[in-house]
C-alpha positions in Angstrom: 114.9 118.1 159.9 115.8 114.8 158.3 112.2 113.9 157.9 111.3 117.3 156.4 114.5 117.0 154.0 113.1 113.7 152.8 109.6 114.9 152.4 111.0 117.9 150.4 113.0 115.6 148.2 110.0 113.3 147.6 107.7 116.2 146.9 110.3 117.7 144.3 110.6 114.3 142.7 106.8 114.0 142.4 106.4 117.4 140.9 109.2 116.9 138.4 107.7 113.5 137.3 104.1 115.1 137.0 105.6 117.9 134.8 107.4 115.5 132.6 104.3 113.4 132.2 102.1 116.4 131.5 104.6 117.8 128.8 105.1 114.2 127.4 102.4 114.5 124.6 103.6 117.9 123.5 107.3 116.7 123.5 106.3 113.5 121.6 104.4 115.5 119.0 107.4 117.9 118.6 109.7 115.0 118.0 107.4 113.3 115.5 107.1 116.5 113.6 110.7 117.0 113.6 111.2 113.5 112.3 108.7 113.9 109.5 110.3 117.2 108.4 113.7 115.4 108.2 112.0 112.8 106.0 110.8 115.6 103.9 114.2 117.3 103.6 115.8 113.7 102.7 113.0 113.1 100.0 113.7 116.5 98.6 117.4 115.9 98.3 116.8 112.4 96.9 114.6 113.9 94.0 117.1 116.9 93.6 119.9 114.4 93.0 117.8 111.9 90.9 115.6 114.1 88.9 117.1 117.7 89.4 113.8 118.9 90.8 112.0 119.8 94.1 108.7 117.8 94.3 105.6 119.1 96.1 105.7 117.7 99.7 102.9 117.6 102.2 103.3 116.4 105.8 100.0 115.4 107.5 97.9 117.4 104.8 100.0 120.4 105.2 102.2 121.6 102.3 105.8 121.5 103.4 107.5 122.3 100.1 106.1 123.5 96.8 107.3 122.0 93.6 109.9 124.0 91.6 109.8 124.4 87.9 109.8 120.8 86.8 111.9 119.0 84.3 109.7 117.1 81.8 111.1 113.6 82.2 112.9 111.3 84.6 114.9 108.8 83.1 115.9 106.0 85.5 116.9 103.2 83.1 118.5 102.6 79.7 118.8 99.4 77.8 120.5 98.4 74.5 117.9 97.2 71.8 118.7 95.4 68.6 116.5 94.9 65.7 116.7 93.8 62.0 114.4 94.3 59.0 114.6 93.0 55.5 113.0 94.0 52.2 112.8 91.3 49.5 111.0 92.6 46.1 110.6 90.6 42.9 109.5 92.2 39.6 109.4 90.5 36.3 111.7 87.8 37.5 114.3 90.1 38.9 114.7 90.5 42.8 116.4 93.0 45.0 117.1 92.6 48.7 117.9 94.9 51.5 118.6 93.9 55.0 119.5 96.2 57.9 120.4 95.7 61.5 119.9 98.6 64.0 121.3 99.2 67.5 119.3 101.5 69.6 119.3 102.7 73.2 115.8 102.5 74.9 115.3 105.0 77.9 112.5 104.3 80.4 111.2 106.7 83.2 108.6 108.9 84.1 106.7 111.9 82.5 106.9 114.4 85.2 104.5 116.8 83.4 101.7 114.4 84.4 102.4 115.2 88.0 104.7 114.3 91.1 103.7 114.6 94.6 104.9 113.2 98.1 102.7 112.8 101.1 104.5 112.0 104.4 102.5 110.7 107.4 103.6 109.1 110.7 102.8 105.6 109.4 103.9 105.7 105.8 105.5 107.9 102.9 103.5 107.8 99.5 105.0 109.0 96.2 102.5 109.7 93.6 103.5 109.9 89.9 102.4 108.5 86.5 103.4 105.0 85.4 106.9 104.4 84.0 106.9 104.3 80.3 109.4 104.3 77.3 110.6 108.0 76.9 112.8 107.7 73.9 114.7 105.6 71.4 118.2 106.8 70.4 119.8 105.3 67.4 123.5 104.2 68.0 124.4 102.2 64.9 123.0 100.8 61.5 124.7 98.0 59.8 123.9 96.8 56.2 123.7 92.9 56.2 122.5 92.6 52.7 122.4 95.0 49.6 121.5 92.9 46.5 120.4 94.5 43.2 118.3 92.7 40.6 119.3 92.6 37.1 116.8 95.3 36.2 115.0 95.6 39.6 117.3 98.1 41.3 117.4 99.4 44.9 116.3 102.9 45.1 117.2 105.6 47.7 113.5 105.4 48.6 113.9 101.8 49.4 116.8 102.5 51.7 115.0 105.4 53.5 111.8 103.3 53.9 113.9 100.5 55.5 115.7 103.0 57.7 112.6 104.5 59.1 111.1 101.0 60.0 114.0 100.3 62.3 113.2 102.9 65.1 109.5 101.7 65.1 110.7 98.2 65.6 112.9 99.2 68.4 110.3 101.1 70.1 107.8 98.3 69.8 110.4 95.8 71.2 111.2 98.2 74.2 107.4 98.7 74.9 106.9 94.9 74.9 109.8 94.3 77.3 109.8 94.6 81.0 111.8 97.8 80.9 108.8 100.0 82.2 108.3 97.7 85.3 112.1 97.6 85.9 112.1 101.5 86.0 109.5 101.6 88.6 111.4 99.1 90.7 114.6 101.0 90.2 113.1 104.3 91.3 111.8 102.6 94.6 115.2 101.2 95.2 117.0 104.6 94.5 114.9 106.4 97.0 115.0 103.7 99.6 118.8 103.8 99.5 118.9 107.6 99.8 116.5 108.4 102.6 117.2 105.4 104.9 113.8 105.4 106.7 112.0 102.7 108.7 108.7 104.2 107.4 107.0 102.1 104.6 107.7 103.9 101.3 105.0 103.3 98.7 105.1 104.4 95.1 101.6 105.1 93.7 101.2 105.2 89.9 98.2 107.1 88.6 96.5 105.4 85.8 95.0 108.1 83.5 92.7 105.6 81.8 91.2 104.4 85.0 90.9 108.0 86.4 88.9 108.9 83.3 
C-alpha cells in the first residue's frame, strides 16, 4: 500500500508538471499580451495628460486604440526671446532714429495634423510623429529705446508700424536658429518615460517630409 501510494503521488506530480509545461507557452503569451496592453493604456493616459488626445496605438500590428479627434498642436516647451531693431534715416542732412526692444515667448512642439501613431511590440515601443518645430511667437512687451526726430525729417506712423512688424519676424528667426526644437523632442521623450515607467526601449521616430517626398 505504501509503494502504491508513493507511485500514485509520483504519477500525480509528473502529470501536473507535464500539464504546466504544456500550457506554459499559452500562459506566457497571455502574460506578454497583457503586459503590452498595459503599456498601451499607460501610453494612452500619458498622451491624454500631455496632449489631451488619444493617439492611434497598434500592438503587434493589431490596432488596439484608434485616434480620437486630434488637437492641432502639442506645445511642450516655451522660452523667452528678446530682440531689438533700429531705424536710422537721413534726408537732406536731417536724421530720424527709432529703436525698439521686443520681448516674446516662443513655443516649440509638434504639429499633430501631420500624424501621430504608436506601435508596441515585445522588444520596443515606437512613437512616430513629425519633427518638433516652432509653433508660435507671442508678444509680451515692446519698449521704445530711442525716438528721435530730425529737424525736418520726422518720424511717421508708418515708420513705427514698420518697425513693430519687424520685431516678430526677428523673434521667429532667432527661435528657429536656437536649439529649441531639439530640446522639445528631448522633453517629450523624458515626459513619456516618466509617465509610463517601462523597461522596454522607447523610441521617438520623427518623419522627415522632405525625405519622404
